[in-house]
C-alpha distance (Angstrom), angle and dihedral (degrees) to the residues before:
residue distance angle dihedral
M1 . . .
E2 3.76 . .
A3 3.77 121.7 .
S4 3.77 121.9 -145.4
I5 3.79 105.9 -140.1
R6 3.76 138.6 144.1
L7 3.82 113.1 -101.6
Y8 3.79 124.9 -165.0
S9 3.78 136.8 -162.5
L10 3.78 106.7 -154.4
S11 3.80 120.2 -160.3
Y12 3.79 128.2 -140.6
S13 3.82 89.9 -109.6
E14 3.82 92.3 65.0
K15 3.80 121.2 90.1
L16 3.78 89.1 -144.9
T17 3.83 89.5 66.5
Y18 3.80 91.3 62.7
L19 3.80 93.2 40.5
A20 3.80 89.8 52.0
A21 3.81 91.4 46.8
A22 3.81 89.7 51.5
L23 3.81 90.3 49.8
F24 3.84 90.8 49.6
I25 3.80 90.1 49.5
A26 3.81 90.8 50.1
C27 3.81 89.8 50.6
N28 3.79 88.7 47.4
I29 3.80 89.1 55.2
A30 3.82 95.9 48.9
L31 3.80 102.4 36.7
P32 3.83 97.7 55.8
Q33 3.80 89.9 52.0
L34 3.81 88.5 61.6
F35 3.79 93.7 46.7
H36 3.80 92.6 46.7
L37 3.81 87.2 64.9
I38 3.82 84.8 73.5
P39 3.83 114.3 72.2
Q40 3.83 105.9 -100.1
G41 3.82 87.0 -4.0
G42 3.79 93.6 145.8
I43 3.79 93.0 52.7
I44 3.80 94.3 42.7
F45 3.81 99.2 44.3
S46 3.83 105.4 25.6
P47 3.82 93.0 -151.1
L48 3.82 94.0 -175.2
S49 3.79 89.0 62.7
L50 3.80 93.2 57.2
V51 3.81 93.3 56.9
I52 3.81 93.4 43.6
M53 3.82 93.7 48.4
A54 3.80 95.6 46.4
G55 3.80 91.6 44.0
A56 3.79 94.4 47.4
Y57 3.77 92.1 48.0
K58 3.80 94.1 48.5
L59 3.82 103.4 35.9
G60 3.81 104.1 18.9
W61 3.74 137.9 -98.3
R62 3.81 97.7 -76.2
A63 3.81 98.0 66.0
A64 3.79 90.6 41.0
L65 3.81 91.8 48.2
L66 3.81 90.9 55.7
A67 3.80 89.5 51.8
A68 3.81 92.3 43.2
V69 3.79 91.5 58.7
A70 3.81 97.0 38.6
S71 3.83 101.1 41.1
P72 3.83 97.8 70.1
I73 3.81 90.5 45.1
V74 3.81 94.3 49.4
N75 3.82 92.8 44.2
H76 3.79 90.9 49.4
A77 3.80 91.8 48.7
L78 3.82 92.6 49.5
F79 3.81 103.0 35.2
G80 3.81 108.4 9.7
M81 3.81 89.9 -114.9
P82 2.93 128.6 147.9
A83 3.77 95.5 39.3
A84 3.80 114.2 -112.1
D85 3.80 92.9 -112.4
V86 3.83 92.8 60.5
M87 3.81 100.0 38.9
T88 3.80 93.9 93.7
L89 3.79 92.7 48.2
M90 3.81 91.4 47.1
A91 3.81 91.4 49.7
V92 3.81 90.4 49.9
K93 3.82 92.0 49.2
L94 3.80 93.4 47.0
S95 3.81 90.5 45.9
L96 3.81 91.0 53.4
L97 3.79 89.0 50.1
A98 3.82 92.3 49.0
I99 3.79 93.5 50.2
I100 3.80 97.8 42.8
A101 3.82 95.4 43.7
G102 3.81 91.9 46.6
L103 3.80 92.8 48.2
A104 3.82 91.4 46.8
A105 3.81 90.0 53.3
Q106 3.81 90.5 50.2
Y107 3.78 92.3 47.7
F108 3.82 100.9 42.9
K109 3.83 96.8 31.1
S110 3.80 89.3 -156.3
V111 3.78 140.7 71.4
S112 3.78 124.3 -121.7
L113 3.77 135.1 152.0
P114 3.84 93.5 -113.6
I115 3.82 91.0 52.6
L116 3.81 91.6 48.9
V117 3.82 91.2 48.1
G118 3.81 87.8 50.5
V119 3.80 90.9 50.9
V120 3.80 92.4 50.9
L121 3.81 93.4 47.0
T122 3.81 92.3 46.1
V123 3.80 90.7 49.9
K124 3.81 90.7 48.3
A125 3.82 90.7 52.8
F126 3.81 91.4 52.3
E127 3.82 90.8 43.1
F128 3.79 90.4 53.6
F129 3.80 91.1 59.2
A130 3.81 94.2 40.2
E131 3.79 92.6 50.2
F132 3.78 92.3 46.3
L133 3.81 91.2 50.0
L134 3.83 92.5 47.5
T135 3.80 99.4 40.7
G136 3.79 109.5 10.6
N137 3.83 85.6 -134.4
V138 3.80 115.4 128.2
A139 3.84 92.7 173.4
A140 3.81 93.0 68.5
T141 3.80 91.6 54.4
V142 3.79 91.8 47.6
A143 3.81 87.4 51.8
D144 3.81 88.3 60.5
F145 3.81 85.6 69.5
T146 3.79 101.4 33.5
I147 3.80 99.1 42.6
G148 3.80 99.7 17.4
W149 3.78 101.4 49.1
P150 3.84 91.8 109.2
G151 3.81 87.5 56.8
L152 3.80 91.5 51.3
L153 3.77 89.2 50.6
L154 3.82 89.8 47.4
Q155 3.80 90.2 51.7
V156 3.81 92.6 54.3
L157 3.81 100.1 39.0
G158 3.80 95.1 33.3
T159 3.81 93.2 49.7
Y160 3.80 90.7 47.5
A161 3.81 91.6 50.2
I162 3.80 94.0 45.1
L163 3.80 92.2 49.2
K164 3.79 92.8 45.6
I165 3.83 89.8 53.3
W166 3.84 93.4 40.9
K167 3.81 96.1 58.3
S168 3.81 102.4 148.1
């Protein structure tokens, strides 16, 4: 199950990087509003992660990194979510996802379900250490797997579907 698509690695000197980041931020404003209609939908499905992963894989880590840092701030300013005390942690987690997904795309130069599963698991390993260093709370990271497994599945299958549709 490998998709043949065109992958990019935008630089900070390209206008398209900032346009893409703005598009990712806009998606990260709209998509969580839909998932928050479901009780604990944000925690279960992590909709910001889907946009960041698909964007990083398709257009490179730089555009996704800009959106990863800005999305929690913009969402908090507009809707009060995420809560102020988790914004830093969320930005760190999304930034790890942006960098690792973008680098995986550059390295593998293709999209497959096993690669995307590897990206998600690698990110989760790094997130575990980052969250422990920032909070000292192992339970929250374990909850990413116990409560958030549908979101992890959505990241893999959703990213694959988005990239398969977004071929050019």
